[in-house]
Every structure is written in C-alpha cells, then in structure tokens.
N, C-alpha and C positions, 0 to 999 in steps of 0.2 A: 623568429630569433634566428639571426643569421649566425654562420660558422664560428666566428672567434668568440662569440658570445658561449657558444654552445661548448666549447672547448673549455672556457674557463668556469662554466657553470657546473659540469661534470664532475669534478674532483671536489669543488666546495661542497657540493650537497652531500658528498658523503660524509662529511664532517658535522652535518648537521644535527646528529642524535648519536646516542649511546647506545642503544638497545633497538632490537626489531620489533617488541611488544609495545603497546598504547603505554602512555605515561599516563599518570593521575591526572585530573584536569587542572588546568592553570588557574590561578587565581584571577577573579575577574578582570581586575586591571590590565594584567600582562595578556589576558584571552583576547581583551578586545583590541590591543594593539597588535596581536601576531595574526588575527582574520584578515588576510589580504596579502600585502606585498611587502617586499624587504623595505628597509629605511629609505627613505629619501625617493620612493615611489609612489606616486598618486593613485590610488584604489579606481580602476576603471579607466585610467587614462595610459595608453600605449606611450613608454617613454621613448626619446630618442635613442638609437642604439648606442652611440658613442656615449652618452651620459650614462646609461645602463651598466656598459662595460666599466667605465670609469667606477662607477658605484661599487661593483662585485670585485674588481681590482683592490679597493680600499678595503673592502670587509676580508678579502683573501688575504691581504698583507696584515691583518689582526690575528691570524690562526696561528697557533703556537708550532713550533719545530715539532713537538711530539705527536701533535695532531695531525700534521704534514705527514711524517713517518707512518703514523697508523693509516693513513687512508691509502697508503701502497701495499697495505698487507693483503692477503687473497682473503676473501670473504670467509667466515666462519660460522657453522650452524649455530644458533643460539637455543635450540630446541632442548629440555631437559627431560632425559628418559631413563627410568621412570619419573614420574612427577614426585615431588615431596608429599608427605604425608597431608592430609587435611591438620592445620594448625589447632581446630575446634575439636578435633577427635583425641587429641592427646591428652593424657592426665596431666593435671598441677605439677609442677617441678618446684622443689626447694632451691635449686641453684641451676645457673646456665652458663654455659661458656661457648664463644666462639673463638676457634682456634685456626689462625691463617698459616698455612706452611708454604713458605714464598718460594722454596727451592722446588716443592712439586707443583706449585701455582694451583694449590686446592685450599678448601677450608673443610674444618671439621666443625660439627655443631652438637655440643653434649647437653644432657640434662641429668642432674644427679649422678656425674659421672659416667653416664652412659652416652655412647654415640647413637645421635639420633638422625643426621643426615651429613652428607658432605657432597662436595662439588667443586668445579673450576672456579679460579679467579683470574683477574687480572691486575697485578698491583703497580707499583710506581717504576719508571724506568730508572736507568743509572743514576742520570742526572738530577732525577725527582724521587730520590728512594722513598720507600714507605718505612715509616719508623718503627724500629724492633722494640719489643719490651711487653709488659704486661701493665695492662690499661683497663677502664671501664667505661661502659657506655655512659656518656654525659648527657646526650640528647638524642631524641628522635624527630624525625620530621619525612612525613610520607610523601610530600610533592615539594622537597627542596630542590632549590636552584642555586647554581654555584656564584659565589661573590667574586670569583677571581677568573673564570673563562666563559666566552660566548661561543655560540654556534652560528651557523651562517648567517643567520639573520641580525647577528650582533646583539642578541638577547641571552640571558644567562643560560648557560647549558643544564639541562634538568638532570637531577639527581634524586630520582624516587627511593623509597624507601629506605631513607638514610639513616645510619647510625654513626654518631660522632663518638671517636673514641681519644682523639688528642688534637686539640686546636682545630686547625682547619683540615684534619684528617678525618673521614668518613669511610665507612662499608656503605655500598649503595648498589642500586640496578644500574648497569652500564654494559656496553658492547665487550664482550670477553674475547680477545683474538687468542692464538695459541701462543703467546708471549705478554711480557709485561708491557703496559701501553698506556698507564695513567700518570698523572702528575703528582703521585703519592697517596692518593686514595685506594681503595680496594675494591673493585669492581666485581659484582655477582650477576649471574645471569637473571632474567625477570622472575621466574618461578622460584629460583633459590632465593633471592633477594625477597621478594615475597614472603615468603617462608620463615625466613630468619628475621624478619623485621615484626612479625605478627607472635613470635613467640618470646622473643627477647625484651628486656626491660632496663630502663635506666638502672646504672648501678652494675649491671652483670659484666662479667668477665670478658675482656677481649684480649686474646694473648697472639702476638705476632712474632716468629719464630723464622730463622733462616731454613 
C-alpha cells in the first residue's frame, strides 16, 4: 500500500468503531459481508492503487462532521476501574432508574432509590443534543446497529447493549472521550453498558438532566 493510501486510511480507520471492547457477534447476514474487504474490493484480489484510493475517498466523504471531529481527539482509556458488580449477584429490585447527568458527563444507576453504580458518559454534541427530560426504556437490543450512521466499511455502526429511551435516541456502549461526541445518543463504556443493560428492563425510568 503506497503512501497516499496510508495517509487516507489512517484517520478513517479511527472512525470504524465506538469502543475498545469486542462487540457482540454480528448477525449472520452482516457477518458474512464483513469477513474480508471494504465494499468494491474483491477478496483475494489486489486492487489497483488508484481505484482503492477513490473507494476510500468516497467512504471518507460519507463520514459525518461529528465523527471527523472525534477522530482528532486524544485517545482516552476505556477501562472501568473498579469493575461494576456482577449483575447476577444483586438482589431483585422493584424499581430501577438510570440518570444521565449531562453537565458532569456521568450516569448514575439506582435500584429502589439506592445508588448502585455510576460512570462516565459521552452524550450529544451541541448541534445534535441529547433530549432532556423523563423517559422510559421502550426497547432493548444487545447487538443493535445504527439506522442512520455508518462506519469505515459503510456498514451500520455498532451500538451494543442498547436501551431505547426516546425515538432514535439510545443509551449504548460506545467510545467515551472526555467530552460530548455523539449524535444525541448516550454512550457508556463497555463494562458500564453491559452492566446497565443486564439490570434494566423495558419500562424502567431514564432521566436526562443538565
């Protein structure tokens, strides 16, 4: 791969995923398509360099300005220390609530009005704000894929451990930098998202405050 292609590929690959942890397995139909090479490239056949560059340029042109800006941020560790408690070891709760504190870029998770866990979040940027208010979990999807945004391979962006709380807005696993960087969803780090997803149920409260 010659130099111009490397220069283009480097920053685009930074946009390929939202988190450092492995995502849940892709559905078979998407997985079959993702084993190999980017769209327009035949597996096992070395493309002409100019054609490869044109293909990557076209894909880069589809990347949103929010994603481009995020790619310029300094890397941030996604490790959660200490780890959340094992969801299976906690007693059953009558009420569960997830609070998103936008100003602090943190979440707080409560069971029966007792704080159980908290952690970092990254919510919507100014031009794509996260809605404020009191909501309920309307759906859960452990291996959700975005219907609006795509990654480097032009495939739907992964949104694992997703909890829908208003229309297209979800709380889900994603890369959490030290600032807001999403299109309106609320991103949690892998271990936090996995824990919250395991405990919360459809109908539980989600409160988003400034």
